Biopython code that builds the backbone (N, CA, C, O; Angstrom):
import numpy as np
from Bio.PDB.StructureBuilder import StructureBuilder

atoms = [
    (1, "UNK", "N", (-163.420, 134.851, -143.993)),
    (1, "UNK", "CA", (-163.318, 136.008, -143.853)),
    (1, "UNK", "C", (-162.082, 136.337, -144.163)),
    (1, "UNK", "O", (-161.771, 136.988, -145.160)),
    (2, "UNK", "N", (-160.944, 135.690, -142.910)),
    (2, "UNK", "CA", (-160.180, 136.232, -141.888)),
    (2, "UNK", "C", (-159.805, 134.149, -143.295)),
    (2, "UNK", "O", (-159.054, 134.345, -144.251)),
    (3, "UNK", "N", (-160.026, 133.573, -143.236)),
    (3, "UNK", "CA", (-159.464, 132.352, -143.574)),
    (3, "UNK", "C", (-159.248, 132.760, -144.868)),
    (3, "UNK", "O", (-158.381, 132.141, -145.485)),
    (4, "UNK", "N", (-160.175, 134.192, -145.770)),
    (4, "UNK", "CA", (-159.665, 134.319, -147.290)),
    (4, "UNK", "C", (-158.189, 135.219, -147.084)),
    (4, "UNK", "O", (-157.417, 135.639, -147.946)),
    (5, "UNK", "N", (-158.140, 135.319, -145.758)),
    (5, "UNK", "CA", (-156.638, 136.213, -145.441)),
    (5, "UNK", "C", (-155.320, 135.274, -145.338)),
    (5, "UNK", "O", (-154.134, 135.475, -145.600)),
    (6, "UNK", "N", (-156.394, 133.623, -144.601)),
    (6, "UNK", "CA", (-154.838, 132.848, -144.515)),
    (6, "UNK", "C", (-154.966, 133.244, -142.332)),
    (6, "UNK", "O", (-154.681, 132.782, -141.227)),
    (7, "UNK", "N", (-155.360, 133.959, -142.771)),
    (7, "UNK", "CA", (-155.093, 133.501, -141.141)),
    (7, "UNK", "C", (-156.452, 132.292, -140.661)),
    (7, "UNK", "O", (-157.548, 131.972, -141.123)),
    (8, "UNK", "N", (-155.210, 131.730, -138.941)),
    (8, "UNK", "CA", (-155.797, 130.947, -138.188)),
    (8, "UNK", "C", (-156.651, 131.049, -137.385)),
    (8, "UNK", "O", (-157.194, 132.049, -136.916)),
    (9, "UNK", "N", (-156.808, 129.881, -137.184)),
    (9, "UNK", "CA", (-157.859, 129.870, -135.059)),
    (9, "UNK", "C", (-156.074, 130.371, -134.688)),
    (9, "UNK", "O", (-156.077, 131.517, -134.237)),
    (10, "UNK", "N", (-155.118, 129.976, -134.751)),
    (10, "UNK", "CA", (-153.820, 130.689, -133.869)),
    (10, "UNK", "C", (-153.895, 131.987, -133.953)),
    (10, "UNK", "O", (-153.715, 132.504, -132.851)),
    (11, "UNK", "N", (-154.218, 133.267, -135.393)),
    (11, "UNK", "CA", (-154.049, 133.400, -135.877)),
    (11, "UNK", "C", (-154.552, 135.185, -135.081)),
    (11, "UNK", "O", (-154.207, 136.310, -134.717)),
    (12, "UNK", "N", (-156.290, 133.520, -135.362)),
    (12, "UNK", "CA", (-157.073, 134.941, -134.149)),
    (12, "UNK", "C", (-157.121, 134.909, -132.603)),
    (12, "UNK", "O", (-157.912, 135.675, -132.053)),
    (13, "UNK", "N", (-156.421, 134.171, -131.923)),
    (13, "UNK", "CA", (-156.651, 133.502, -131.073)),
    (13, "UNK", "C", (-155.552, 134.833, -130.417)),
    (13, "UNK", "O", (-156.094, 135.689, -129.718)),
    (14, "UNK", "N", (-154.143, 134.929, -130.666)),
    (14, "UNK", "CA", (-153.132, 135.806, -130.540)),
    (14, "UNK", "C", (-152.984, 137.691, -130.913)),
    (14, "UNK", "O", (-152.285, 138.580, -130.428)),
    (15, "UNK", "N", (-154.124, 137.656, -132.100)),
    (15, "UNK", "CA", (-154.666, 138.625, -132.128)),
    (15, "UNK", "C", (-155.289, 139.811, -130.402)),
    (15, "UNK", "O", (-154.844, 140.815, -129.846)),
    (16, "UNK", "N", (-156.992, 138.491, -130.093)),
    (16, "UNK", "CA", (-158.113, 138.893, -129.064)),
    (16, "UNK", "C", (-157.165, 138.681, -128.466)),
    (16, "UNK", "O", (-157.673, 138.220, -127.444)),
    (17, "UNK", "N", (-155.065, 138.638, -128.141)),
    (17, "UNK", "CA", (-154.915, 138.137, -126.739)),
    (17, "UNK", "C", (-153.552, 139.207, -126.536)),
    (17, "UNK", "O", (-152.440, 139.084, -126.023)),
    (18, "UNK", "N", (-154.480, 140.600, -127.415)),
    (18, "UNK", "CA", (-153.420, 141.518, -127.633)),
    (18, "UNK", "C", (-152.697, 142.597, -126.604)),
    (18, "UNK", "O", (-151.541, 143.019, -126.557)),
    (19, "UNK", "N", (-154.021, 142.899, -125.697)),
    (19, "UNK", "CA", (-154.091, 143.592, -124.639)),
    (19, "UNK", "C", (-153.286, 142.890, -123.559)),
    (19, "UNK", "O", (-153.375, 143.531, -122.512)),
    (20, "UNK", "N", (-152.613, 141.919, -123.448)),
    (20, "UNK", "CA", (-151.578, 141.122, -122.584)),
    (20, "UNK", "C", (-150.833, 141.209, -123.089)),
    (20, "UNK", "O", (-149.905, 141.089, -122.289)),
    (21, "UNK", "N", (-150.129, 141.488, -124.817)),
    (21, "UNK", "CA", (-148.632, 141.865, -125.603)),
    (21, "UNK", "C", (-147.523, 142.775, -124.513)),
    (21, "UNK", "O", (-147.781, 143.793, -123.869)),
    (22, "UNK", "N", (-146.058, 141.895, -124.593)),
    (22, "UNK", "CA", (-145.606, 143.104, -123.698)),
    (22, "UNK", "C", (-144.896, 143.972, -125.255)),
    (22, "UNK", "O", (-145.064, 143.819, -126.464)),
    (23, "UNK", "N", (-144.114, 144.844, -124.450)),
    (23, "UNK", "CA", (-144.032, 145.848, -125.105)),
    (23, "UNK", "C", (-143.284, 145.233, -126.739)),
    (23, "UNK", "O", (-143.885, 145.230, -127.814)),
    (24, "UNK", "N", (-141.338, 144.580, -126.423)),
    (24, "UNK", "CA", (-140.813, 143.713, -127.223)),
    (24, "UNK", "C", (-142.186, 142.971, -129.005)),
    (24, "UNK", "O", (-141.731, 142.803, -130.137)),
    (25, "UNK", "N", (-143.299, 142.785, -128.724)),
    (25, "UNK", "CA", (-144.499, 142.110, -129.181)),
    (25, "UNK", "C", (-144.977, 143.242, -130.050)),
    (25, "UNK", "O", (-144.713, 143.193, -131.252)),
    (26, "UNK", "N", (-145.885, 144.602, -129.391)),
    (26, "UNK", "CA", (-146.326, 145.599, -129.679)),
    (26, "UNK", "C", (-145.672, 145.975, -130.809)),
    (26, "UNK", "O", (-146.254, 146.449, -131.784)),
    (27, "UNK", "N", (-143.968, 145.713, -130.713)),
    (27, "UNK", "CA", (-143.144, 146.585, -131.261)),
    (27, "UNK", "C", (-143.344, 146.003, -132.558)),
    (27, "UNK", "O", (-143.819, 146.676, -133.473)),
    (28, "UNK", "N", (-142.890, 144.336, -132.760)),
    (28, "UNK", "CA", (-142.986, 143.881, -133.978)),
    (28, "UNK", "C", (-143.867, 144.117, -134.059)),
    (28, "UNK", "O", (-143.852, 145.197, -134.651)),
    (29, "UNK", "N", (-144.783, 143.863, -133.870)),
    (29, "UNK", "CA", (-146.152, 144.300, -134.594)),
    (29, "UNK", "C", (-146.854, 145.024, -135.392)),
    (29, "UNK", "O", (-147.651, 144.670, -136.261)),
    (30, "UNK", "N", (-146.540, 146.022, -135.077)),
    (30, "UNK", "CA", (-145.908, 147.742, -135.233)),
    (30, "UNK", "C", (-145.111, 147.731, -136.674)),
    (30, "UNK", "O", (-145.986, 148.011, -137.493)),
    (31, "UNK", "N", (-144.359, 147.616, -137.097)),
    (31, "UNK", "CA", (-142.821, 147.442, -137.695)),
    (31, "UNK", "C", (-143.315, 146.484, -138.811)),
    (31, "UNK", "O", (-142.941, 146.876, -139.916)),
    (32, "UNK", "N", (-144.412, 144.768, -138.862)),
    (32, "UNK", "CA", (-144.715, 144.447, -140.072)),
    (32, "UNK", "C", (-146.424, 145.114, -140.247)),
    (32, "UNK", "O", (-147.323, 144.353, -140.604)),
    (33, "UNK", "N", (-146.586, 145.973, -140.075)),
    (33, "UNK", "CA", (-147.972, 147.202, -140.623)),
    (33, "UNK", "C", (-147.430, 148.258, -141.309)),
    (33, "UNK", "O", (-148.016, 148.765, -142.266)),
    (34, "UNK", "N", (-145.754, 148.856, -140.683)),
    (34, "UNK", "CA", (-145.434, 149.182, -141.506)),
    (34, "UNK", "C", (-144.568, 149.618, -143.258)),
    (34, "UNK", "O", (-144.381, 150.265, -144.289)),
    (35, "UNK", "N", (-144.404, 148.804, -142.529)),
    (35, "UNK", "CA", (-144.142, 147.604, -143.682)),
    (35, "UNK", "C", (-144.695, 147.668, -144.906)),
    (35, "UNK", "O", (-144.573, 148.391, -145.895)),
    (36, "UNK", "N", (-145.205, 146.919, -144.655)),
    (36, "UNK", "CA", (-146.970, 145.727, -145.417)),
    (36, "UNK", "C", (-146.528, 146.981, -146.508)),
    (36, "UNK", "O", (-145.881, 146.524, -147.451)),
    (37, "UNK", "N", (-146.732, 148.403, -146.574)),
    (37, "UNK", "CA", (-147.356, 149.027, -147.904)),
    (37, "UNK", "C", (-145.987, 149.611, -148.528)),
    (37, "UNK", "O", (-145.931, 149.993, -149.697)),
    (38, "UNK", "N", (-144.932, 149.645, -147.678)),
    (38, "UNK", "CA", (-143.653, 149.705, -148.559)),
    (38, "UNK", "C", (-142.823, 148.812, -149.622)),
    (38, "UNK", "O", (-141.827, 148.938, -150.335)),
    (39, "UNK", "N", (-144.433, 147.205, -149.124)),
    (39, "UNK", "CA", (-143.684, 146.422, -150.037)),
    (39, "UNK", "C", (-144.004, 146.300, -151.368)),
    (39, "UNK", "O", (-143.467, 145.888, -152.396)),
    (40, "UNK", "N", (-145.665, 147.074, -150.826)),
    (40, "UNK", "CA", (-146.879, 146.146, -151.898)),
    (40, "UNK", "C", (-146.810, 147.977, -153.104)),
    (40, "UNK", "O", (-147.506, 148.326, -154.056)),
    (41, "UNK", "N", (-145.635, 148.663, -152.386)),
    (41, "UNK", "CA", (-145.451, 149.829, -152.889)),
    (41, "UNK", "C", (-144.962, 149.641, -154.137)),
    (41, "UNK", "O", (-145.736, 150.295, -154.836)),
    (42, "UNK", "N", (-144.099, 149.116, -154.893)),
    (42, "UNK", "CA", (-143.083, 149.173, -156.413)),
    (42, "UNK", "C", (-144.038, 148.743, -156.860)),
    (42, "UNK", "O", (-144.069, 149.589, -157.753)),
    (43, "UNK", "N", (-145.851, 147.501, -157.273)),
    (43, "UNK", "CA", (-146.329, 146.920, -157.408)),
    (43, "UNK", "C", (-147.143, 147.782, -158.487)),
    (43, "UNK", "O", (-147.153, 148.009, -159.696)),
    (44, "UNK", "N", (-148.262, 148.347, -156.542)),
    (44, "UNK", "CA", (-148.622, 149.684, -157.996)),
    (44, "UNK", "C", (-148.077, 150.475, -158.090)),
    (44, "UNK", "O", (-148.480, 150.908, -159.170)),
    (45, "UNK", "N", (-147.073, 151.375, -157.636)),
    (45, "UNK", "CA", (-145.777, 152.184, -159.132)),
    (45, "UNK", "C", (-146.286, 152.028, -160.504)),
    (45, "UNK", "O", (-146.762, 152.877, -161.258)),
    (46, "UNK", "N", (-145.992, 150.152, -160.753)),
    (46, "UNK", "CA", (-145.377, 149.701, -162.133)),
    (46, "UNK", "C", (-146.768, 149.200, -162.660)),
    (46, "UNK", "O", (-146.593, 148.507, -163.661)),
    (47, "UNK", "N", (-148.000, 149.312, -162.344)),
    (47, "UNK", "CA", (-148.895, 149.704, -162.961)),
    (47, "UNK", "C", (-149.664, 150.796, -163.824)),
    (47, "UNK", "O", (-150.715, 150.928, -164.450)),
    (48, "UNK", "N", (-148.322, 151.615, -163.426)),
    (48, "UNK", "CA", (-148.777, 153.080, -163.639)),
    (48, "UNK", "C", (-149.550, 153.749, -164.869)),
    (48, "UNK", "O", (-148.962, 154.797, -165.136)),
    (49, "UNK", "N", (-150.465, 153.582, -165.584)),
    (49, "UNK", "CA", (-150.025, 153.548, -167.355)),
    (49, "UNK", "C", (-148.711, 154.581, -167.636)),
    (49, "UNK", "O", (-148.071, 155.072, -166.705)),
    (50, "UNK", "N", (-148.528, 154.733, -168.493)),
    (50, "UNK", "CA", (-147.010, 155.003, -169.175)),
    (50, "UNK", "C", (-146.948, 156.129, -170.434)),
    (50, "UNK", "O", (-147.137, 155.978, -171.641)),
    (51, "UNK", "N", (-146.611, 157.299, -169.651)),
    (51, "UNK", "CA", (-147.674, 158.193, -171.165)),
    (51, "UNK", "C", (-147.318, 158.033, -172.684)),
    (51, "UNK", "O", (-146.349, 157.316, -172.931)),
    (52, "UNK", "N", (-147.986, 158.614, -173.733)),
    (52, "UNK", "CA", (-146.931, 158.125, -174.694)),
    (52, "UNK", "C", (-145.957, 158.520, -175.657)),
    (52, "UNK", "O", (-145.276, 157.670, -176.231)),
]
sb = StructureBuilder()
sb.init_structure("model")
sb.init_model(0)
sb.init_chain("A")
sb.init_seg("    ")
for serial, (resi, resn, name, xyz) in enumerate(atoms, 1):
    if name == "N":
        sb.init_residue(resn, " ", resi, " ")
    sb.init_atom(name, np.array(xyz, "f"), 0.0, 1.0, " ", f" {name:<3s}", serial, name[0])
structure = sb.get_structure()
């Protein structure tokens, strides 16, 4: 499944070691998670049916 997401072994190792992350890395990962839905929002807005 992770291969379908484009995650390699390196990404999995990084995620598995998250208990050892420094504050800067935690902040960067959190920001990436916050930004992801915002990047997808314009796509979901554009697919809504338009009223006649």
